[in-house]
N, C-alpha and C positions, 0 to 999 in steps of 0.2 A: 289610100285605105290605111287606116291604123292598125299597128300591131293589136294582138288580142291574149287574153289568159290562154296559156298552153301553148304559147308560140317561144321560139326562140327570138331574143334579140338579135338584130342585124349584127353582124361585125364590123365595127368602124374603128378609125383611130381617132383618138381625141389628144390633147395634149396638158402638158403640165409644167410649170417651172419647178426645177429643183436646184436649189442654190441660185446661180445666175443661168442656168442652162435650160434651154428648151427641150422638151423630152416627149417624144410622140408616145402615146399609150395605147396599145390594143386591148381595147376594152373587153373583147372577148377572152383574152389571156387573164385579165384582171377577174373576171366572173367565172372562170373555168373552176369547178369543184366548191364553189362558196355560196353561202346565202347572203344576199348583200340586198340593202334598200338603195334605190336609184332614183335622184329626185331632180327633174328637169324644172329649171328656174328660169323665167324669161329674160331676164336680164340683171347683171351686177349693179349693186349700189340703186336697185329701184325700191320705191318704198315698201312695196309688200315683201318683197324677198328679204330686204334688209332689217326692215322694222317688224315684221312678223313671222313669216315663214323660218328664216334661219335661227333666230332666237328660240323659237319653239323646236326645232330639231336639236339644236346643241343641248336645250334643257331635257331632252328625251333620250340623248344618246347612250347614255349607261342603261337606261332600261331597255332601249331596243339590242343592244349588245347582250344583255343579261337573258333576252329571249331567244339568243342562238343568232343573232345578226354578225356575220363576220366583220362587214365594213358598211359604213353609210357614206354614199358617193352623191355629191352634189354637181351636176352639169349645167353650164351655162353657155349661151352663144356668143359670149364676149371673146375678145383675144385672150390668150393664155397668160399675158402680163397683167391684164385688169383682172381676172379670175384670181391670180395670185395675190394681188394686192388686196382685192376684196376679202379673201380667206384670210390674210394676215391682220386685216382690221376687226371681221367679225368674230374669227376662231382662232385666237392666237395659241390657244393650247392645242390645236390639231385634232379635235375630236371628229371632225368629219373630213372627207376627202374631197377637194375640189378639181374638176377638170374642165378644160374648155373643150366647147363644140362650136368654135368660131369658123368653121367650114360648114356647119348645120348638116353635116352628115348623119349624126344620130337622129336629130328631129325631123330631117326629111325622109330618110330611109325608115324611119318607125311610123311616118305619118303624124308625126306631133309636132309639125312647124305650123306656124301661124303669121300672116302678116299684120302688124299693129300699127297701121300708118295713123290712128287716132292719138296715139301715146308716143309717136315718133321713134318707133323700136323698129320698123322696119321689118323683116321678117326674123322671126326669133322662134323659140321653143314655146310651145304651150307648158303651163303649169301641171307637171303630174308627178306622181309617185308610183313607183313598181316594187313589188317584192320578189327578187329573182333569186332561184336556186339554179346553180350551174347553168347561168344564161337564159333559164326558161323562166318566163313570167307566169309567178303563181297568184299575184294580186296586182291589179292596177287601178289607179283613179286618175282621171284628168277633169281638170276645173272648164266650166263652159267659158269663162274668160280670163285672162292673165291676171287680173287684179283680183278676183276670187280668191280666197281661202277657206275651203269647207270640207271636201272630201278629200283633200291631199295632206292635211294635218298629221302629224307623227302620231298623234292619239290613235288613228284609226288604223293602225297597224301593231299596236300593241295588242 
């Protein structure tokens, strides 16, 4: 069962590379007391994520912050090192925060994991966007397929 609007996001540990160091990240701690856009992406370096979704997020980052968003966090099911390299290539100015859900704890515990055998992604995250206030879901959109980019566009959260 998938999380719903009004529910608190499950408390999970994600990961981030800081410098050359692997850093565990307590997602609940990051979200506590803050207004955050959380974006779930099916995979680093995939065509829709890299070619469309992330460029749109980066393009809307200043508008989202001006609307009261404290941080825009992108979560991908890849290893922390892959997610870090992806962030460096697509967002060198660091407008977004990139976290790894390499163990799929967020995707599974939120009911937002999917097996994409036809794309050879295996088990990954569905494409989703959430508006969270103090870790509680205020608004949420989940695409029907991982290659779709309709309801999760950043313009839907402005």
